[in-house]
N, C-alpha and C positions, 0 to 999 in steps of 0.2 A: 823031441824031434831028433832023428839021427843026424850025425855029422855028415855034411855033404848034401843033405836033402834040400837045404836052403838054396844051394847052388843050382840044383836041378830045377827048382821052381823060379829061379831068378829070370827076369825078362831078358830075352836076347836083344842085343843091340845091333844096329847097322852102322856102318861108317860111310859117310858121303862127303862130298865137297860142297862147302858153302862159300860162295864168292872166292874160290881158290884156296880156302883153308879147310883142313880136316874137321869134321864135326861128327858127333855120335848122337843117335836117337834110339829110343825103344823101337823094336821091330813093330810094324803095323801102324806107325804114326802117319796120320793124314797131313797133307801140306798145310791146311789151315792151322792145325795144332802145332806144327813145327814153326810156322811164322809167329804164332803167339809166343811160343817158348823163346824164340830168338829176338823178341822185342818188336816185331813188326805188326802185331795184332791191331787191327783198326786203321792202320796207315795205308795210304795210297801207294802201292808199289807194283812194279811189273816183275813177273817171275818167269824164268825159263828153267826147264828141267831137261838136261842133256841137249841143250841148244834148241829146244822147242818151246815156244811161248805157251804158258799155262794160263788159260783164261780164268778169271776169278770164279766163274760159275763151276769150275772143276775142282777147286781147292778142297772142298769138304770130302769129295769122293776119291781124290787122287792120293793113294798110299805111296809113300816113298820107299824105295828099294835100296838095298846095299849097293854102293858104288855110284848112285845117282850124283850128277853134277847140278847143283842148284845155284843160279845166279839171280840176285835180287837187286833191282834198281829202283831207287826212290827219286821222284822228280826234284829238281833243284830250282828254287825260286830265285828271282833276281831280274835285273833288267838293265 
């Protein structure tokens, strides 16, 4: 393999904001995959993308874009 070929085939990354912190993901990552990667898989959370609520039914189909702002809120128990 020629030098530099590996770089050409490397997956492009996007940069986004996750709860106010910079995060990187491979381009083309769906919201459900990102949540799994960030440790939220299977948890009950509410997600907003660019200040718009993202219903759970859209997570598999919603691909994240460079510059997206993701806010994740988990319910807090107590009483």
